[in-house]
C-alpha positions as a Python dict, from the first residue, in 0.01 Angstrom:
ca = {
    (1, 'X'): (0, 0, 0),
    (2, 'X'): (-223, 142, 274),
    (3, 'X'): (-95, 428, 490),
    (4, 'X'): (-252, 430, 835),
    (5, 'X'): (-285, 749, 1036),
    (6, 'X'): (-495, 868, 1326),
    (7, 'X'): (-625, 1177, 1150),
    (8, 'X'): (-650, 1264, 782),
    (9, 'X'): (-705, 1626, 679),
    (10, 'X'): (-846, 1679, 330),
    (11, 'X'): (-767, 2028, 205),
    (12, 'X'): (-438, 2214, 235),
    (13, 'X'): (-569, 2569, 271),
    (14, 'X'): (-568, 2780, 589),
    (15, 'X'): (-842, 2577, 761),
    (16, 'X'): (-680, 2237, 702),
    (17, 'X'): (-327, 2355, 774),
    (18, 'X'): (-433, 2542, 1088),
    (19, 'X'): (-617, 2232, 1209),
    (20, 'X'): (-306, 2018, 1155),
    (21, 'X'): (-87, 2268, 1340),
    (22, 'X'): (-322, 2295, 1636),
    (23, 'X'): (-372, 1919, 1660),
    (24, 'X'): (5, 1869, 1660),
    (25, 'X'): (37, 2128, 1937),
    (26, 'X'): (-239, 1971, 2149),
    (27, 'X'): (-165, 1602, 2079),
    (28, 'X'): (186, 1560, 1933),
    (29, 'X'): (160, 1179, 1945),
    (30, 'X'): (-119, 1160, 1686),
    (31, 'X'): (-17, 1055, 1334),
    (32, 'X'): (-154, 1289, 1068),
    (33, 'X'): (-148, 1359, 698),
    (34, 'X'): (-281, 1650, 492),
    (35, 'X'): (-397, 1588, 135),
    (36, 'X'): (-420, 1877, -113),
    (37, 'X'): (-532, 1817, -471),
    (38, 'X'): (-346, 2119, -616),
    (39, 'X'): (30, 2169, -617),
    (40, 'X'): (192, 2445, -411),
    (41, 'X'): (227, 2728, -479),
    (42, 'X'): (-130, 2700, -598),
    (43, 'X'): (-340, 2976, -750),
    (44, 'X'): (-624, 3052, -513),
    (45, 'X'): (-870, 3332, -583),
    (46, 'X'): (-925, 3545, -274),
    (47, 'X'): (-899, 3915, -189),
    (48, 'X'): (-654, 3811, 81),
    (49, 'X'): (-748, 4015, 388),
    (50, 'X'): (-629, 3857, 714),
    (51, 'X'): (-711, 4008, 1052),
    (52, 'X'): (-455, 4040, 1325),
    (53, 'X'): (-650, 3785, 1532),
    (54, 'X'): (-545, 3509, 1291),
    (55, 'X'): (-177, 3602, 1308),
    (56, 'X'): (-197, 3607, 1689),
    (57, 'X'): (-342, 3255, 1692),
    (58, 'X'): (-51, 3132, 1482),
    (59, 'X'): (197, 3326, 1695),
    (60, 'X'): (86, 3124, 1998),
    (61, 'X'): (215, 2813, 1820),
    (62, 'X'): (541, 2982, 1720),
    (63, 'X'): (425, 2990, 1357),
    (64, 'X'): (531, 3280, 1136),
    (65, 'X'): (396, 3288, 782),
    (66, 'X'): (684, 3429, 580),
    (67, 'X'): (528, 3576, 267),
    (68, 'X'): (479, 3925, 117),
    (69, 'X'): (216, 4130, 301),
    (70, 'X'): (54, 4472, 275),
    (71, 'X'): (4, 4582, 635),
    (72, 'X'): (-333, 4733, 723),
    (73, 'X'): (-419, 5006, 972),
    (74, 'X'): (-767, 5114, 861),
    (75, 'X'): (-1103, 5002, 723),
    (76, 'X'): (-1328, 5229, 517),
    (77, 'X'): (-1702, 5177, 463),
    (78, 'X'): (-1890, 5368, 194),
    (79, 'X'): (-2269, 5416, 199),
    (80, 'X'): (-2452, 5644, -45),
    (81, 'X'): (-2136, 5830, -139),
    (82, 'X'): (-2036, 5893, 225),
    (83, 'X'): (-1719, 5725, 349),
    (84, 'X'): (-1637, 5639, 709),
    (85, 'X'): (-1275, 5552, 789),
    (86, 'X'): (-1173, 5394, 1119),
    (87, 'X'): (-809, 5341, 1206),
    (88, 'X'): (-650, 5072, 1425),
    (89, 'X'): (-273, 5023, 1400),
    (90, 'X'): (-179, 4660, 1338),
    (91, 'X'): (-524, 4577, 1205),
    (92, 'X'): (-403, 4294, 981),
    (93, 'X'): (-257, 4240, 636),
    (94, 'X'): (-343, 4157, 275),
    (95, 'X'): (-168, 3849, 135),
    (96, 'X'): (-173, 3650, -187),
    (97, 'X'): (-314, 3305, -123),
    (98, 'X'): (-62, 3129, -349),
    (99, 'X'): (217, 3266, -130),
    (100, 'X'): (40, 3251, 207),
    (101, 'X'): (-83, 2891, 176),
    (102, 'X'): (253, 2770, 50),
    (103, 'X'): (438, 2935, 339),
    (104, 'X'): (188, 2796, 591),
    (105, 'X'): (224, 2447, 443),
    (106, 'X'): (601, 2472, 491),
    (107, 'X'): (541, 2543, 860),
    (108, 'X'): (325, 2230, 884),
    (109, 'X'): (590, 2017, 714),
    (110, 'X'): (857, 2160, 946),
    (111, 'X'): (661, 2014, 1238),
    (112, 'X'): (684, 1664, 1099),
    (113, 'X'): (336, 1643, 948),
    (114, 'X'): (301, 1480, 608),
    (115, 'X'): (159, 1720, 349),
    (116, 'X'): (81, 1560, 12),
    (117, 'X'): (7, 1816, -257),
    (118, 'X'): (-99, 1712, -606),
    (119, 'X'): (-299, 1438, -437),
    (120, 'X'): (-675, 1460, -489),
    (121, 'X'): (-925, 1244, -305),
    (122, 'X'): (-1143, 1019, -519),
    (123, 'X'): (-1346, 810, -271),
    (124, 'X'): (-1423, 819, 99),
    (125, 'X'): (-1563, 516, 282),
    (126, 'X'): (-1672, 569, 641),
    (127, 'X'): (-1683, 246, 841),
    (128, 'X'): (-1780, 330, 1197),
    (129, 'X'): (-1804, -36, 1300),
    (130, 'X'): (-1442, -102, 1195),
    (131, 'X'): (-1329, 228, 1346),
    (132, 'X'): (-1182, 382, 1034),
    (133, 'X'): (-1228, 599, 728),
    (134, 'X'): (-1075, 465, 407),
    (135, 'X'): (-968, 718, 143),
    (136, 'X'): (-842, 652, -209),
    (137, 'X'): (-660, 918, -408),
    (138, 'X'): (-604, 997, -774),
    (139, 'X'): (-237, 907, -729),
    (140, 'X'): (-329, 550, -637),
    (141, 'X'): (-252, 592, -268),
    (142, 'X'): (-486, 459, 0),
    (143, 'X'): (-516, 602, 350),
    (144, 'X'): (-693, 461, 653),
    (145, 'X'): (-762, 700, 938),
    (146, 'X'): (-956, 688, 1259),
    (147, 'X'): (-1117, 1020, 1163),
    (148, 'X'): (-1117, 1269, 878),
    (149, 'X'): (-1136, 1649, 865),
    (150, 'X'): (-1307, 1808, 567),
    (151, 'X'): (-1125, 2135, 495),
    (152, 'X'): (-1173, 2126, 120),
    (153, 'X'): (-1399, 2424, 62),
    (154, 'X'): (-1737, 2490, -94),
    (155, 'X'): (-1748, 2198, -336),
    (156, 'X'): (-1533, 1965, -131),
    (157, 'X'): (-1557, 1590, -173),
    (158, 'X'): (-1571, 1523, 203),
    (159, 'X'): (-1896, 1708, 247),
    (160, 'X'): (-2049, 1544, -61),
    (161, 'X'): (-1945, 1185, 4),
    (162, 'X'): (-2021, 1201, 377),
    (163, 'X'): (-2379, 1297, 286),
    (164, 'X'): (-2407, 1647, 435),
    (165, 'X'): (-2690, 1862, 294),
    (166, 'X'): (-2593, 2121, 35),
    (167, 'X'): (-2689, 2422, 247),
    (168, 'X'): (-2868, 2741, 149),
    (169, 'X'): (-2632, 3033, 216),
    (170, 'X'): (-2422, 3085, -96),
    (171, 'X'): (-2223, 3379, -223),
    (172, 'X'): (-2018, 3459, -529),
    (173, 'X'): (-1729, 3696, -583),
    (174, 'X'): (-1541, 3826, -884),
    (175, 'X'): (-1204, 3998, -851),
    (176, 'X'): (-911, 4132, -1052),
    (177, 'X'): (-593, 4329, -996),
    (178, 'X'): (-549, 4682, -1130),
    (179, 'X'): (-313, 4973, -1105),
    (180, 'X'): (-396, 5261, -872),
    (181, 'X'): (-688, 5486, -965),
    (182, 'X'): (-786, 5843, -878),
    (183, 'X'): (-960, 5858, -542),
    (184, 'X'): (-794, 5545, -402),
    (185, 'X'): (-746, 5552, -27),
    (186, 'X'): (-401, 5512, 134),
    (187, 'X'): (-242, 5169, 92),
    (188, 'X'): (-287, 5081, 458),
    (189, 'X'): (-667, 5092, 411),
    (190, 'X'): (-920, 4844, 275),
    (191, 'X'): (-1248, 4973, 136),
    (192, 'X'): (-1594, 4813, 134),
    (193, 'X'): (-1839, 5003, -86),
    (194, 'X'): (-2214, 4956, -37),
    (195, 'X'): (-2308, 5239, -275),
    (196, 'X'): (-2511, 5009, -503),
    (197, 'X'): (-2819, 4953, -289),
    (198, 'X'): (-2969, 4704, -532),
    (199, 'X'): (-2663, 4480, -484),
    (200, 'X'): (-2696, 4218, -212),
    (201, 'X'): (-2331, 4257, -126),
    (202, 'X'): (-2057, 4511, -183),
    (203, 'X'): (-1761, 4614, -397),
    (204, 'X'): (-1411, 4627, -252),
    (205, 'X'): (-1062, 4773, -294),
    (206, 'X'): (-773, 4590, -121),
    (207, 'X'): (-411, 4701, -163),
    (208, 'X'): (-199, 4408, -280),
    (209, 'X'): (145, 4320, -416),
    (210, 'X'): (184, 4105, -728),
    (211, 'X'): (538, 4000, -823),
    (212, 'X'): (672, 4290, -620),
    (213, 'X'): (446, 4544, -790),
    (214, 'X'): (198, 4747, -580),
    (215, 'X'): (-152, 4695, -723),
    (216, 'X'): (-511, 4703, -600),
    (217, 'X'): (-734, 4397, -584),
    (218, 'X'): (-1087, 4510, -670),
    (219, 'X'): (-1394, 4295, -664),
    (220, 'X'): (-1766, 4247, -617),
    (221, 'X'): (-1922, 4016, -356),
    (222, 'X'): (-2286, 3915, -375),
    (223, 'X'): (-2505, 3682, -172),
    (224, 'X'): (-2666, 3454, -427),
    (225, 'X'): (-2942, 3308, -210),
    (226, 'X'): (-3092, 3659, -189),
    (227, 'X'): (-3145, 3671, -564),
    (228, 'X'): (-2978, 3619, -900),
    (229, 'X'): (-2728, 3881, -1012),
    (230, 'X'): (-2430, 3922, -1245),
    (231, 'X'): (-2113, 3970, -1042),
    (232, 'X'): (-1900, 4042, -1349),
    (233, 'X'): (-2136, 4314, -1468),
    (234, 'X'): (-2132, 4463, -1118),
    (235, 'X'): (-1754, 4469, -1113),
    (236, 'X'): (-1738, 4620, -1463),
    (237, 'X'): (-1970, 4899, -1350),
    (238, 'X'): (-1761, 4956, -1038),
    (239, 'X'): (-1440, 4978, -1238),
    (240, 'X'): (-1596, 5226, -1478),
    (241, 'X'): (-1707, 5442, -1185),
    (242, 'X'): (-1344, 5444, -1065),
    (243, 'X'): (-1217, 5560, -1404),
    (244, 'X'): (-1076, 5221, -1507),
    (245, 'X'): (-1130, 5037, -1837),
    (246, 'X'): (-1302, 4706, -1743),
    (247, 'X'): (-1186, 4535, -2065),
    (248, 'X'): (-817, 4551, -1969),
    (249, 'X'): (-816, 4298, -1684),
    (250, 'X'): (-843, 3925, -1620),
    (251, 'X'): (-1151, 3841, -1414),
    (252, 'X'): (-1137, 3567, -1151),
    (253, 'X'): (-1452, 3420, -1001),
    (254, 'X'): (-1513, 3203, -694),
    (255, 'X'): (-1796, 3076, -475),
    (256, 'X'): (-1840, 3082, -98),
    (257, 'X'): (-2057, 2899, 154),
    (258, 'X'): (-2211, 3072, 455),
    (259, 'X'): (-2226, 2927, 804),
    (260, 'X'): (-2585, 2842, 897),
    (261, 'X'): (-2665, 2849, 1270),
    (262, 'X'): (-2792, 2508, 1374),
    (263, 'X'): (-2671, 2331, 1059),
    (264, 'X'): (-2492, 1997, 1072),
    (265, 'X'): (-2112, 2028, 1050),
    (266, 'X'): (-2002, 1687, 1182),
    (267, 'X'): (-2088, 1320, 1160),
    (268, 'X'): (-1927, 1015, 1321),
    (269, 'X'): (-1556, 1026, 1228),
    (270, 'X'): (-1610, 1327, 999),
    (271, 'X'): (-1556, 1687, 1110),
    (272, 'X'): (-1590, 1996, 887),
    (273, 'X'): (-1388, 2316, 923),
    (274, 'X'): (-1342, 2635, 723),
    (275, 'X'): (-1559, 2692, 420),
    (276, 'X'): (-1664, 2327, 415),
    (277, 'X'): (-1849, 2409, 738),
    (278, 'X'): (-1928, 2767, 638),
    (279, 'X'): (-1792, 3118, 685),
    (280, 'X'): (-1946, 3458, 756),
    (281, 'X'): (-2206, 3517, 485),
    (282, 'X'): (-2238, 3890, 559),
    (283, 'X'): (-1879, 3980, 469),
    (284, 'X'): (-1735, 3668, 306),
    (285, 'X'): (-1436, 3684, 542),
    (286, 'X'): (-1256, 3353, 511),
    (287, 'X'): (-885, 3328, 590),
    (288, 'X'): (-892, 3450, 949),
    (289, 'X'): (-1201, 3246, 1027),
    (290, 'X'): (-1042, 2939, 868),
    (291, 'X'): (-741, 2971, 1096),
    (292, 'X'): (-970, 3017, 1396),
    (293, 'X'): (-1163, 2704, 1300),
    (294, 'X'): (-831, 2518, 1325),
    (295, 'X'): (-758, 2672, 1663),
    (296, 'X'): (-1087, 2534, 1793),
    (297, 'X'): (-1057, 2198, 1617),
    (298, 'X'): (-705, 2123, 1744),
    (299, 'X'): (-780, 2086, 2116),
    (300, 'X'): (-1127, 1949, 2039),
    (301, 'X'): (-983, 1665, 1832),
    (302, 'X'): (-710, 1600, 2091),
    (303, 'X'): (-979, 1551, 2358),
    (304, 'X'): (-1189, 1333, 2128),
    (305, 'X'): (-897, 1100, 2055),
    (306, 'X'): (-800, 1089, 2423),
    (307, 'X'): (-1154, 977, 2513),
    (308, 'X'): (-1169, 748, 2208),
    (309, 'X'): (-1499, 911, 2118),
    (310, 'X'): (-1491, 1020, 1755),
    (311, 'X'): (-1860, 1074, 1697),
    (312, 'X'): (-1812, 1452, 1716),
    (313, 'X'): (-2172, 1501, 1825),
    (314, 'X'): (-2092, 1822, 2012),
    (315, 'X'): (-1871, 1988, 1745),
    (316, 'X'): (-2138, 2235, 1636),
    (317, 'X'): (-2206, 2329, 1999),
    (318, 'X'): (-1832, 2373, 2056),
    (319, 'X'): (-1805, 2613, 1762),
    (320, 'X'): (-2119, 2805, 1857),
    (321, 'X'): (-2004, 2881, 2212),
    (322, 'X'): (-1660, 2994, 2095),
    (323, 'X'): (-1572, 3347, 1981),
    (324, 'X'): (-1604, 3230, 1621),
    (325, 'X'): (-1956, 3102, 1678),
    (326, 'X'): (-2063, 3426, 1843),
    (327, 'X'): (-1920, 3613, 1545),
    (328, 'X'): (-2113, 3395, 1303),
    (329, 'X'): (-2437, 3441, 1497),
    (330, 'X'): (-2404, 3819, 1517),
    (331, 'X'): (-2310, 3859, 1152),
    (332, 'X'): (-2586, 3625, 1040),
    (333, 'X'): (-2831, 3849, 1225),
    (334, 'X'): (-2670, 4157, 1065),
    (335, 'X'): (-2698, 4002, 718),
    (336, 'X'): (-3071, 3939, 768),
    (337, 'X'): (-3131, 4294, 890),
    (338, 'X'): (-2908, 4481, 646),
    (339, 'X'): (-3022, 4304, 328),
    (340, 'X'): (-3389, 4374, 385),
    (341, 'X'): (-3636, 4654, 319),
    (342, 'X'): (-3478, 4835, 617),
    (343, 'X'): (-3142, 4877, 443),
    (344, 'X'): (-3172, 5256, 375),
    (345, 'X'): (-3252, 5316, 742),
    (346, 'X'): (-2976, 5086, 862),
    (347, 'X'): (-2721, 5262, 641),
    (348, 'X'): (-2812, 5602, 787),
    (349, 'X'): (-2777, 5467, 1139),
    (350, 'X'): (-2445, 5295, 1068),
    (351, 'X'): (-2288, 5623, 960),
    (352, 'X'): (-2351, 5749, 1316),
    (353, 'X'): (-2181, 5460, 1497),
    (354, 'X'): (-1803, 5518, 1513),
    (355, 'X'): (-1775, 5333, 1844),
    (356, 'X'): (-1937, 5023, 1696),
    (357, 'X'): (-1693, 5036, 1405),
    (358, 'X'): (-1412, 5052, 1660),
    (359, 'X'): (-1539, 4738, 1835),
    (360, 'X'): (-1559, 4550, 1505),
    (361, 'X'): (-1208, 4655, 1405),
    (362, 'X'): (-1059, 4559, 1741),
    (363, 'X'): (-1226, 4221, 1715),
    (364, 'X'): (-1083, 4173, 1362),
    (365, 'X'): (-739, 4271, 1492),
    (366, 'X'): (-764, 4033, 1787),
    (367, 'X'): (-745, 4316, 2039),
    (368, 'X'): (-942, 4325, 2364),
    (369, 'X'): (-1213, 4587, 2372),
    (370, 'X'): (-1353, 4737, 2687),
    (371, 'X'): (-1705, 4721, 2824),
    (372, 'X'): (-1702, 5101, 2807),
    (373, 'X'): (-1647, 5084, 2429),
    (374, 'X'): (-1933, 4838, 2395),
    (375, 'X'): (-2159, 5057, 2609),
    (376, 'X'): (-2064, 5364, 2408),
    (377, 'X'): (-2143, 5181, 2083),
    (378, 'X'): (-2478, 5064, 2219),
    (379, 'X'): (-2557, 5420, 2327),
    (380, 'X'): (-2472, 5553, 1982),
    (381, 'X'): (-2699, 5295, 1822),
    (382, 'X'): (-2993, 5374, 2052),
    (383, 'X'): (-2943, 5748, 2002),
    (384, 'X'): (-2926, 5717, 1623),
    (385, 'X'): (-3232, 5492, 1616),
    (386, 'X'): (-3431, 5733, 1836),
    (387, 'X'): (-3340, 6027, 1615),
    (388, 'X'): (-3446, 5839, 1305),
    (389, 'X'): (-3781, 5745, 1462),
    (390, 'X'): (-3845, 6107, 1562),
    (391, 'X'): (-3778, 6230, 1209),
    (392, 'X'): (-3996, 5957, 1062),
    (393, 'X'): (-4287, 6063, 1284),
}
């Protein structure tokens, strides 16, 4: 039996589910299905930080993700033993992906969209002349859709079988959950530690809740295309520095793909979102950006179906001129500058830029920030750079 739909979404994580929700909101007449190879609630390795911007995007659709959360009001950055803490009430939350994705999928189902979990895709045949994409699954089901969305992550089958290039920006992370440790910051604060200057990445502490128990998710993130490294060894060293025994915990490892400005993220009848398209390589932020991908893709796909033009030739341009695209561009530039021979200088300057931290936090929280704040941040940067140049001379 062949099931025919207008749009097939492959991948039932935040990017795929957000896309389905936003398409339903923009074009409620379109028939859709979401295919997810795992079974909810699925184990998904992720530190779980979600900015307030993502929750606000879902709020606009009347979507509330009902799952346990640790609410965040501050971000701390640590460079060379110095810690800068910036506070912004309502900054976001830390969630567990098994709980968050399951709750979000229930919201999609409640809106009449078919969500098939435990249904992995085996083959994808794109037939532009016959106006459809034919998908076979490991359950024996066959779907025919007018277009397909690849929201199936780094190693997703959509990207592979549609013939997209592998891409260059890759990262790897290792995480685990521990009890509290001496020196931990308050539980409304997430910490990014850049103390190890030879690490092309950072270590982190995120407050979390596991089976009702308050714990801390700790991990190490490293950008692999900048050089080979051992993420597990990095995390073991970080745990030891925090007074924790690294042999006591279960390590969980995952890969990430960075968004590359100018790279191909769509082909006729195939559109990529979330990590299949790429996320911010500088920080590895994924959940909030995945939801924002869906917020862009929803109205974009509604317009494409209305015009009966499913070539998606302007999808990359659409992303790049959106807030998300600007964020990717800026953070890609930051990644190139920070992870270079100028890193020691950049770190010293960053410690003198509280206004710039404020702008970044307000953006993460989805709050408007004033031109005065931007100007103040720019002034702090120029002042710090000038002082550094004078000392160097």
